[in-house]
mmCIF file of the N, C-alpha and C atoms, coordinates in Angstrom:
data_MODEL
# 
_entry.id   MODEL 
# 
loop_
_atom_site.group_PDB 
_atom_site.id 
_atom_site.type_symbol 
_atom_site.label_atom_id 
_atom_site.label_alt_id 
_atom_site.label_comp_id 
_atom_site.label_asym_id 
_atom_site.label_entity_id 
_atom_site.label_seq_id 
_atom_site.pdbx_PDB_ins_code 
_atom_site.Cartn_x 
_atom_site.Cartn_y 
_atom_site.Cartn_z 
_atom_site.occupancy 
_atom_site.B_iso_or_equiv 
_atom_site.pdbx_formal_charge 
_atom_site.auth_seq_id 
_atom_site.auth_comp_id 
_atom_site.auth_asym_id 
_atom_site.auth_atom_id 
_atom_site.pdbx_PDB_model_num 
ATOM 1   N N  . UNK A 1 1  ? -2.006 34.250 17.740 1.00 0.00 ? 1  UNK A N  1 
ATOM 2   C CA . UNK A 1 1  ? -1.202 34.298 16.536 1.00 0.00 ? 1  UNK A CA 1 
ATOM 3   C C  . UNK A 1 1  ? 0.244  33.912 16.821 1.00 0.00 ? 1  UNK A C  1 
ATOM 4   N N  . UNK A 1 2  ? 0.767  34.393 17.927 1.00 0.00 ? 2  UNK A N  1 
ATOM 5   C CA . UNK A 1 2  ? 2.154  34.097 18.274 1.00 0.00 ? 2  UNK A CA 1 
ATOM 6   C C  . UNK A 1 2  ? 2.353  32.600 18.500 1.00 0.00 ? 2  UNK A C  1 
ATOM 7   N N  . UNK A 1 3  ? 1.394  31.974 19.163 1.00 0.00 ? 3  UNK A N  1 
ATOM 8   C CA . UNK A 1 3  ? 1.515  30.532 19.404 1.00 0.00 ? 3  UNK A CA 1 
ATOM 9   C C  . UNK A 1 3  ? 1.574  29.766 18.087 1.00 0.00 ? 3  UNK A C  1 
ATOM 10  N N  . UNK A 1 4  ? 0.725  30.120 17.150 1.00 0.00 ? 4  UNK A N  1 
ATOM 11  C CA . UNK A 1 4  ? 0.727  29.445 15.851 1.00 0.00 ? 4  UNK A CA 1 
ATOM 12  C C  . UNK A 1 4  ? 2.062  29.644 15.141 1.00 0.00 ? 4  UNK A C  1 
ATOM 13  N N  . UNK A 1 5  ? 2.584  30.848 15.213 1.00 0.00 ? 5  UNK A N  1 
ATOM 14  C CA . UNK A 1 5  ? 3.867  31.161 14.588 1.00 0.00 ? 5  UNK A CA 1 
ATOM 15  C C  . UNK A 1 5  ? 4.981  30.293 15.173 1.00 0.00 ? 5  UNK A C  1 
ATOM 16  N N  . UNK A 1 6  ? 5.071  30.248 16.484 1.00 0.00 ? 6  UNK A N  1 
ATOM 17  C CA . UNK A 1 6  ? 6.147  29.494 17.123 1.00 0.00 ? 6  UNK A CA 1 
ATOM 18  C C  . UNK A 1 6  ? 5.957  27.985 16.986 1.00 0.00 ? 6  UNK A C  1 
ATOM 19  N N  . UNK A 1 7  ? 4.722  27.521 16.928 1.00 0.00 ? 7  UNK A N  1 
ATOM 20  C CA . UNK A 1 7  ? 4.491  26.090 16.682 1.00 0.00 ? 7  UNK A CA 1 
ATOM 21  C C  . UNK A 1 7  ? 4.977  25.702 15.291 1.00 0.00 ? 7  UNK A C  1 
ATOM 22  N N  . UNK A 1 8  ? 4.726  26.556 14.320 1.00 0.00 ? 8  UNK A N  1 
ATOM 23  C CA . UNK A 1 8  ? 5.228  26.290 12.960 1.00 0.00 ? 8  UNK A CA 1 
ATOM 24  C C  . UNK A 1 8  ? 6.748  26.304 12.935 1.00 0.00 ? 8  UNK A C  1 
ATOM 25  N N  . UNK A 1 9  ? 7.342  27.249 13.643 1.00 0.00 ? 9  UNK A N  1 
ATOM 26  C CA . UNK A 1 9  ? 8.798  27.321 13.718 1.00 0.00 ? 9  UNK A CA 1 
ATOM 27  C C  . UNK A 1 9  ? 9.363  26.061 14.368 1.00 0.00 ? 9  UNK A C  1 
ATOM 28  N N  . UNK A 1 10 ? 8.696  25.574 15.396 1.00 0.00 ? 10 UNK A N  1 
ATOM 29  C CA . UNK A 1 10 ? 9.140  24.366 16.080 1.00 0.00 ? 10 UNK A CA 1 
ATOM 30  C C  . UNK A 1 10 ? 9.054  23.157 15.152 1.00 0.00 ? 10 UNK A C  1 
ATOM 31  N N  . UNK A 1 11 ? 8.012  23.100 14.345 1.00 0.00 ? 11 UNK A N  1 
ATOM 32  C CA . UNK A 1 11 ? 7.870  21.996 13.395 1.00 0.00 ? 11 UNK A CA 1 
ATOM 33  C C  . UNK A 1 11 ? 9.006  22.005 12.369 1.00 0.00 ? 11 UNK A C  1 
ATOM 34  N N  . UNK A 1 12 ? 9.505  23.188 12.042 1.00 0.00 ? 12 UNK A N  1 
ATOM 35  C CA . UNK A 1 12 ? 10.598 23.305 11.082 1.00 0.00 ? 12 UNK A CA 1 
ATOM 36  C C  . UNK A 1 12 ? 11.948 22.974 11.687 1.00 0.00 ? 12 UNK A C  1 
ATOM 37  N N  . UNK A 1 13 ? 12.156 23.350 12.950 1.00 0.00 ? 13 UNK A N  1 
ATOM 38  C CA . UNK A 1 13 ? 13.467 23.146 13.576 1.00 0.00 ? 13 UNK A CA 1 
ATOM 39  C C  . UNK A 1 13 ? 13.309 23.034 15.087 1.00 0.00 ? 13 UNK A C  1 
ATOM 40  N N  . UNK A 1 14 ? 13.476 21.844 15.593 1.00 0.00 ? 14 UNK A N  1 
ATOM 41  C CA . UNK A 1 14 ? 13.335 21.600 17.026 1.00 0.00 ? 14 UNK A CA 1 
ATOM 42  C C  . UNK A 1 14 ? 14.629 21.866 17.804 1.00 0.00 ? 14 UNK A C  1 
ATOM 43  N N  . UNK A 1 15 ? 15.655 22.330 17.137 1.00 0.00 ? 15 UNK A N  1 
ATOM 44  C CA . UNK A 1 15 ? 16.943 22.530 17.789 1.00 0.00 ? 15 UNK A CA 1 
ATOM 45  C C  . UNK A 1 15 ? 17.226 23.951 18.246 1.00 0.00 ? 15 UNK A C  1 
ATOM 46  N N  . UNK A 1 16 ? 16.348 24.875 17.965 1.00 0.00 ? 16 UNK A N  1 
ATOM 47  C CA . UNK A 1 16 ? 16.606 26.285 18.299 1.00 0.00 ? 16 UNK A CA 1 
ATOM 48  C C  . UNK A 1 16 ? 15.957 26.658 19.631 1.00 0.00 ? 16 UNK A C  1 
ATOM 49  N N  . UNK A 1 17 ? 16.795 27.036 20.578 1.00 0.00 ? 17 UNK A N  1 
ATOM 50  C CA . UNK A 1 17 ? 16.281 27.401 21.898 1.00 0.00 ? 17 UNK A CA 1 
ATOM 51  C C  . UNK A 1 17 ? 15.398 28.637 21.836 1.00 0.00 ? 17 UNK A C  1 
ATOM 52  N N  . UNK A 1 18 ? 15.624 29.496 20.864 1.00 0.00 ? 18 UNK A N  1 
ATOM 53  C CA . UNK A 1 18 ? 14.834 30.712 20.747 1.00 0.00 ? 18 UNK A CA 1 
ATOM 54  C C  . UNK A 1 18 ? 13.354 30.425 20.484 1.00 0.00 ? 18 UNK A C  1 
ATOM 55  N N  . UNK A 1 19 ? 13.086 29.349 19.747 1.00 0.00 ? 19 UNK A N  1 
ATOM 56  C CA . UNK A 1 19 ? 11.700 28.983 19.446 1.00 0.00 ? 19 UNK A CA 1 
ATOM 57  C C  . UNK A 1 19 ? 10.992 28.532 20.722 1.00 0.00 ? 19 UNK A C  1 
ATOM 58  N N  . UNK A 1 20 ? 11.683 27.720 21.520 1.00 0.00 ? 20 UNK A N  1 
ATOM 59  C CA . UNK A 1 20 ? 11.097 27.279 22.786 1.00 0.00 ? 20 UNK A CA 1 
ATOM 60  C C  . UNK A 1 20 ? 10.849 28.465 23.711 1.00 0.00 ? 20 UNK A C  1 
ATOM 61  N N  . UNK A 1 21 ? 11.779 29.420 23.714 1.00 0.00 ? 21 UNK A N  1 
ATOM 62  C CA . UNK A 1 21 ? 11.585 30.606 24.530 1.00 0.00 ? 21 UNK A CA 1 
ATOM 63  C C  . UNK A 1 21 ? 10.389 31.426 24.035 1.00 0.00 ? 21 UNK A C  1 
ATOM 64  N N  . UNK A 1 22 ? 10.237 31.522 22.729 1.00 0.00 ? 22 UNK A N  1 
ATOM 65  C CA . UNK A 1 22 ? 9.090  32.232 22.183 1.00 0.00 ? 22 UNK A CA 1 
ATOM 66  C C  . UNK A 1 22 ? 7.781  31.605 22.620 1.00 0.00 ? 22 UNK A C  1 
ATOM 67  N N  . UNK A 1 23 ? 7.714  30.279 22.606 1.00 0.00 ? 23 UNK A N  1 
ATOM 68  C CA . UNK A 1 23 ? 6.518  29.586 23.083 1.00 0.00 ? 23 UNK A CA 1 
ATOM 69  C C  . UNK A 1 23 ? 6.303  29.849 24.576 1.00 0.00 ? 23 UNK A C  1 
ATOM 70  N N  . UNK A 1 24 ? 7.378  29.788 25.348 1.00 0.00 ? 24 UNK A N  1 
ATOM 71  C CA . UNK A 1 24 ? 7.274  30.039 26.790 1.00 0.00 ? 24 UNK A CA 1 
ATOM 72  C C  . UNK A 1 24 ? 6.729  31.435 27.047 1.00 0.00 ? 24 UNK A C  1 
ATOM 73  N N  . UNK A 1 25 ? 7.208  32.382 26.311 1.00 0.00 ? 25 UNK A N  1 
ATOM 74  C CA . UNK A 1 25 ? 6.770  33.761 26.503 1.00 0.00 ? 25 UNK A CA 1 
ATOM 75  C C  . UNK A 1 25 ? 5.311  33.960 26.096 1.00 0.00 ? 25 UNK A C  1 
ATOM 76  N N  . UNK A 1 26 ? 4.932  33.347 24.990 1.00 0.00 ? 26 UNK A N  1 
ATOM 77  C CA . UNK A 1 26 ? 3.542  33.450 24.536 1.00 0.00 ? 26 UNK A CA 1 
ATOM 78  C C  . UNK A 1 26 ? 2.596  32.828 25.558 1.00 0.00 ? 26 UNK A C  1 
ATOM 79  N N  . UNK A 1 27 ? 2.959  31.673 26.076 1.00 0.00 ? 27 UNK A N  1 
ATOM 80  C CA . UNK A 1 27 ? 2.111  31.040 27.083 1.00 0.00 ? 27 UNK A CA 1 
ATOM 81  C C  . UNK A 1 27 ? 2.063  31.868 28.369 1.00 0.00 ? 27 UNK A C  1 
ATOM 82  N N  . UNK A 1 28 ? 3.168  32.484 28.741 1.00 0.00 ? 28 UNK A N  1 
ATOM 83  C CA . UNK A 1 28 ? 3.180  33.349 29.920 1.00 0.00 ? 28 UNK A CA 1 
ATOM 84  C C  . UNK A 1 28 ? 2.202  34.509 29.737 1.00 0.00 ? 28 UNK A C  1 
ATOM 85  N N  . UNK A 1 29 ? 2.196  35.082 28.563 1.00 0.00 ? 29 UNK A N  1 
ATOM 86  C CA . UNK A 1 29 ? 1.332  36.233 28.287 1.00 0.00 ? 29 UNK A CA 1 
ATOM 87  C C  . UNK A 1 29 ? -0.153 35.893 28.394 1.00 0.00 ? 29 UNK A C  1 
ATOM 88  N N  . UNK A 1 30 ? -0.509 34.646 28.109 1.00 0.00 ? 30 UNK A N  1 
ATOM 89  C CA . UNK A 1 30 ? -1.928 34.280 28.208 1.00 0.00 ? 30 UNK A CA 1 
ATOM 90  C C  . UNK A 1 30 ? -2.237 33.577 29.534 1.00 0.00 ? 30 UNK A C  1 
ATOM 91  N N  . UNK A 1 31 ? -1.265 33.572 30.440 1.00 0.00 ? 31 UNK A N  1 
ATOM 92  C CA . UNK A 1 31 ? -1.502 33.055 31.784 1.00 0.00 ? 31 UNK A CA 1 
ATOM 93  C C  . UNK A 1 31 ? -1.354 31.552 31.933 1.00 0.00 ? 31 UNK A C  1 
ATOM 94  N N  . UNK A 1 32 ? -0.807 30.888 30.935 1.00 0.00 ? 32 UNK A N  1 
ATOM 95  C CA . UNK A 1 32 ? -0.580 29.437 31.000 1.00 0.00 ? 32 UNK A CA 1 
ATOM 96  C C  . UNK A 1 32 ? 0.816  29.188 31.569 1.00 0.00 ? 32 UNK A C  1 
ATOM 97  N N  . UNK A 1 33 ? 0.936  29.310 32.880 1.00 0.00 ? 33 UNK A N  1 
ATOM 98  C CA . UNK A 1 33 ? 2.250  29.270 33.512 1.00 0.00 ? 33 UNK A CA 1 
ATOM 99  C C  . UNK A 1 33 ? 2.898  27.883 33.461 1.00 0.00 ? 33 UNK A C  1 
ATOM 100 N N  . UNK A 1 34 ? 2.120  26.832 33.530 1.00 0.00 ? 34 UNK A N  1 
ATOM 101 C CA . UNK A 1 34 ? 2.704  25.488 33.445 1.00 0.00 ? 34 UNK A CA 1 
ATOM 102 C C  . UNK A 1 34 ? 3.315  25.248 32.065 1.00 0.00 ? 34 UNK A C  1 
ATOM 103 N N  . UNK A 1 35 ? 2.606  25.668 31.034 1.00 0.00 ? 35 UNK A N  1 
ATOM 104 C CA . UNK A 1 35 ? 3.136  25.523 29.681 1.00 0.00 ? 35 UNK A CA 1 
ATOM 105 C C  . UNK A 1 35 ? 4.370  26.415 29.505 1.00 0.00 ? 35 UNK A C  1 
ATOM 106 N N  . UNK A 1 36 ? 4.322  27.589 30.078 1.00 0.00 ? 36 UNK A N  1 
ATOM 107 C CA . UNK A 1 36 ? 5.460  28.492 29.997 1.00 0.00 ? 36 UNK A CA 1 
ATOM 108 C C  . UNK A 1 36 ? 6.691  27.848 30.637 1.00 0.00 ? 36 UNK A C  1 
ATOM 109 N N  . UNK A 1 37 ? 6.512  27.262 31.799 1.00 0.00 ? 37 UNK A N  1 
ATOM 110 C CA . UNK A 1 37 ? 7.634  26.594 32.478 1.00 0.00 ? 37 UNK A CA 1 
ATOM 111 C C  . UNK A 1 37 ? 8.152  25.425 31.642 1.00 0.00 ? 37 UNK A C  1 
ATOM 112 N N  . UNK A 1 38 ? 7.241  24.668 31.075 1.00 0.00 ? 38 UNK A N  1 
ATOM 113 C CA . UNK A 1 38 ? 7.623  23.524 30.237 1.00 0.00 ? 38 UNK A CA 1 
ATOM 114 C C  . UNK A 1 38 ? 8.544  23.956 29.102 1.00 0.00 ? 38 UNK A C  1 
ATOM 115 N N  . UNK A 1 39 ? 8.159  25.022 28.404 1.00 0.00 ? 39 UNK A N  1 
ATOM 116 C CA . UNK A 1 39 ? 8.961  25.462 27.268 1.00 0.00 ? 39 UNK A CA 1 
ATOM 117 C C  . UNK A 1 39 ? 10.239 26.178 27.694 1.00 0.00 ? 39 UNK A C  1 
ATOM 118 N N  . UNK A 1 40 ? 10.235 26.821 28.850 1.00 0.00 ? 40 UNK A N  1 
ATOM 119 C CA . UNK A 1 40 ? 11.485 27.395 29.358 1.00 0.00 ? 40 UNK A CA 1 
ATOM 120 C C  . UNK A 1 40 ? 12.496 26.302 29.669 1.00 0.00 ? 40 UNK A C  1 
ATOM 121 N N  . UNK A 1 41 ? 12.033 25.203 30.236 1.00 0.00 ? 41 UNK A N  1 
ATOM 122 C CA . UNK A 1 41 ? 12.932 24.069 30.511 1.00 0.00 ? 41 UNK A CA 1 
ATOM 123 C C  . UNK A 1 41 ? 13.518 23.526 29.214 1.00 0.00 ? 41 UNK A C  1 
ATOM 124 N N  . UNK A 1 42 ? 12.688 23.428 28.198 1.00 0.00 ? 42 UNK A N  1 
ATOM 125 C CA . UNK A 1 42 ? 13.185 22.935 26.916 1.00 0.00 ? 42 UNK A CA 1 
ATOM 126 C C  . UNK A 1 42 ? 14.163 23.917 26.284 1.00 0.00 ? 42 UNK A C  1 
ATOM 127 N N  . UNK A 1 43 ? 13.896 25.202 26.416 1.00 0.00 ? 43 UNK A N  1 
ATOM 128 C CA . UNK A 1 43 ? 14.826 26.214 25.908 1.00 0.00 ? 43 UNK A CA 1 
ATOM 129 C C  . UNK A 1 43 ? 16.172 26.079 26.604 1.00 0.00 ? 43 UNK A C  1 
ATOM 130 N N  . UNK A 1 44 ? 16.146 25.891 27.906 1.00 0.00 ? 44 UNK A N  1 
ATOM 131 C CA . UNK A 1 44 ? 17.382 25.730 28.667 1.00 0.00 ? 44 UNK A CA 1 
ATOM 132 C C  . UNK A 1 44 ? 18.149 24.504 28.186 1.00 0.00 ? 44 UNK A C  1 
ATOM 133 N N  . UNK A 1 45 ? 17.430 23.417 27.949 1.00 0.00 ? 45 UNK A N  1 
ATOM 134 C CA . UNK A 1 45 ? 18.080 22.189 27.485 1.00 0.00 ? 45 UNK A CA 1 
ATOM 135 C C  . UNK A 1 45 ? 18.672 22.320 26.085 1.00 0.00 ? 45 UNK A C  1 
ATOM 136 N N  . UNK A 1 46 ? 18.111 23.192 25.266 1.00 0.00 ? 46 UNK A N  1 
ATOM 137 C CA . UNK A 1 46 ? 18.600 23.380 23.898 1.00 0.00 ? 46 UNK A CA 1 
ATOM 138 C C  . UNK A 1 46 ? 19.631 24.499 23.789 1.00 0.00 ? 46 UNK A C  1 
ATOM 139 N N  . UNK A 1 47 ? 19.868 25.215 24.880 1.00 0.00 ? 47 UNK A N  1 
ATOM 140 C CA . UNK A 1 47 ? 20.798 26.350 24.855 1.00 0.00 ? 47 UNK A CA 1 
ATOM 141 C C  . UNK A 1 47 ? 22.193 25.887 24.432 1.00 0.00 ? 47 UNK A C  1 
ATOM 142 N N  . UNK A 1 48 ? 22.884 26.757 23.707 1.00 0.00 ? 48 UNK A N  1 
ATOM 143 C CA . UNK A 1 48 ? 24.189 26.407 23.149 1.00 0.00 ? 48 UNK A CA 1 
ATOM 144 C C  . UNK A 1 48 ? 25.356 26.744 24.066 1.00 0.00 ? 48 UNK A C  1 
ATOM 145 N N  . UNK A 1 49 ? 25.105 27.530 25.094 1.00 0.00 ? 49 UNK A N  1 
ATOM 146 C CA . UNK A 1 49 ? 26.214 27.890 25.983 1.00 0.00 ? 49 UNK A CA 1 
ATOM 147 C C  . UNK A 1 49 ? 25.702 28.100 27.405 1.00 0.00 ? 49 UNK A C  1 
ATOM 148 N N  . UNK A 1 50 ? 26.641 28.181 28.323 1.00 0.00 ? 50 UNK A N  1 
ATOM 149 C CA . UNK A 1 50 ? 26.296 28.312 29.742 1.00 0.00 ? 50 UNK A CA 1 
ATOM 150 C C  . UNK A 1 50 ? 25.586 29.626 30.040 1.00 0.00 ? 50 UNK A C  1 
ATOM 151 N N  . UNK A 1 51 ? 25.917 30.658 29.317 1.00 0.00 ? 51 UNK A N  1 
ATOM 152 C CA . UNK A 1 51 ? 25.273 31.957 29.533 1.00 0.00 ? 51 UNK A CA 1 
ATOM 153 C C  . UNK A 1 51 ? 23.776 31.878 29.238 1.00 0.00 ? 51 UNK A C  1 
ATOM 154 N N  . UNK A 1 52 ? 23.420 31.269 28.118 1.00 0.00 ? 52 UNK A N  1 
ATOM 155 C CA . UNK A 1 52 ? 22.010 31.105 27.774 1.00 0.00 ? 52 UNK A CA 1 
ATOM 156 C C  . UNK A 1 52 ? 21.310 30.190 28.779 1.00 0.00 ? 52 UNK A C  1 
ATOM 157 N N  . UNK A 1 53 ? 21.993 29.105 29.166 1.00 0.00 ? 53 UNK A N  1 
ATOM 158 C CA . UNK A 1 53 ? 21.410 28.200 30.161 1.00 0.00 ? 53 UNK A CA 1 
ATOM 159 C C  . UNK A 1 53 ? 21.092 28.950 31.451 1.00 0.00 ? 53 UNK A C  1 
ATOM 160 N N  . UNK A 1 54 ? 22.025 29.775 31.906 1.00 0.00 ? 54 UNK A N  1 
ATOM 161 C CA . UNK A 1 54 ? 21.822 30.528 33.143 1.00 0.00 ? 54 UNK A CA 1 
ATOM 162 C C  . UNK A 1 54 ? 20.687 31.529 33.001 1.00 0.00 ? 54 UNK A C  1 
ATOM 163 N N  . UNK A 1 55 ? 20.590 32.159 31.843 1.00 0.00 ? 55 UNK A N  1 
ATOM 164 C CA . UNK A 1 55 ? 19.501 33.121 31.607 1.00 0.00 ? 55 UNK A CA 1 
ATOM 165 C C  . UNK A 1 55 ? 18.145 32.421 31.708 1.00 0.00 ? 55 UNK A C  1 
ATOM 166 N N  . UNK A 1 56 ? 18.045 31.229 31.118 1.00 0.00 ? 56 UNK A N  1 
ATOM 167 C CA . UNK A 1 56 ? 16.789 30.490 31.200 1.00 0.00 ? 56 UNK A CA 1 
ATOM 168 C C  . UNK A 1 56 ? 16.518 29.998 32.620 1.00 0.00 ? 56 UNK A C  1 
ATOM 169 N N  . UNK A 1 57 ? 17.573 29.627 33.327 1.00 0.00 ? 57 UNK A N  1 
ATOM 170 C CA . UNK A 1 57 ? 17.396 29.213 34.721 1.00 0.00 ? 57 UNK A CA 1 
ATOM 171 C C  . UNK A 1 57 ? 16.860 30.375 35.554 1.00 0.00 ? 57 UNK A C  1 
ATOM 172 N N  . UNK A 1 58 ? 17.376 31.559 35.329 1.00 0.00 ? 58 UNK A N  1 
ATOM 173 C CA . UNK A 1 58 ? 16.890 32.741 36.043 1.00 0.00 ? 58 UNK A CA 1 
ATOM 174 C C  . UNK A 1 58 ? 15.410 33.001 35.735 1.00 0.00 ? 58 UNK A C  1 
ATOM 175 N N  . UNK A 1 59 ? 15.023 32.815 34.494 1.00 0.00 ? 59 UNK A N  1 
ATOM 176 C CA . UNK A 1 59 ? 13.625 33.004 34.115 1.00 0.00 ? 59 UNK A CA 1 
ATOM 177 C C  . UNK A 1 59 ? 12.741 31.941 34.770 1.00 0.00 ? 59 UNK A C  1 
ATOM 178 N N  . UNK A 1 60 ? 13.230 30.710 34.856 1.00 0.00 ? 60 UNK A N  1 
ATOM 179 C CA . UNK A 1 60 ? 12.480 29.652 35.531 1.00 0.00 ? 60 UNK A CA 1 
ATOM 180 C C  . UNK A 1 60 ? 12.272 29.984 37.003 1.00 0.00 ? 60 UNK A C  1 
ATOM 181 N N  . UNK A 1 61 ? 13.313 30.473 37.648 1.00 0.00 ? 61 UNK A N  1 
ATOM 182 C CA . UNK A 1 61 ? 13.201 30.837 39.063 1.00 0.00 ? 61 UNK A CA 1 
ATOM 183 C C  . UNK A 1 61 ? 12.205 31.983 39.249 1.00 0.00 ? 61 UNK A C  1 
ATOM 184 N N  . UNK A 1 62 ? 12.239 32.952 38.355 1.00 0.00 ? 62 UNK A N  1 
ATOM 185 C CA . UNK A 1 62 ? 11.279 34.049 38.410 1.00 0.00 ? 62 UNK A CA 1 
ATOM 186 C C  . UNK A 1 62 ? 9.857  33.499 38.287 1.00 0.00 ? 62 UNK A C  1 
ATOM 187 N N  . UNK A 1 63 ? 9.653  32.630 37.319 1.00 0.00 ? 63 UNK A N  1 
ATOM 188 C CA . UNK A 1 63 ? 8.346  32.079 37.058 1.00 0.00 ? 63 UNK A CA 1 
ATOM 189 C C  . UNK A 1 63 ? 7.827  31.288 38.258 1.00 0.00 ? 63 UNK A C  1 
ATOM 190 N N  . UNK A 1 64 ? 8.696  30.541 38.890 1.00 0.00 ? 64 UNK A N  1 
ATOM 191 C CA . UNK A 1 64 ? 8.292  29.741 40.051 1.00 0.00 ? 64 UNK A CA 1 
ATOM 192 C C  . UNK A 1 64 ? 7.934  30.626 41.244 1.00 0.00 ? 64 UNK A C  1 
ATOM 193 N N  . UNK A 1 65 ? 8.513  31.808 41.298 1.00 0.00 ? 65 UNK A N  1 
ATOM 194 C CA . UNK A 1 65 ? 8.219  32.733 42.392 1.00 0.00 ? 65 UNK A CA 1 
ATOM 195 C C  . UNK A 1 65 ? 7.137  33.750 42.035 1.00 0.00 ? 65 UNK A C  1 
ATOM 196 N N  . UNK A 1 66 ? 6.605  33.663 40.846 1.00 0.00 ? 66 UNK A N  1 
ATOM 197 C CA . UNK A 1 66 ? 5.627  34.633 40.336 1.00 0.00 ? 66 UNK A CA 1 
ATOM 198 C C  . UNK A 1 66 ? 4.303  34.521 41.034 1.00 0.00 ? 66 UNK A C  1 
# 
């Protein structure tokens, strides 16, 4: 259900980093780590400030070491 929700949100607005993070988190929860990493990278690229970028970078590093 969460994936469908975030896919619809993405179709409405591709500029919000929060939507990409939601997809990354949903994929992480179902064990799709490659998809999770993909969407975390996109969230980082869409982040509006350095603080958000760093937060996503930290999550990417965690995921790679998971």
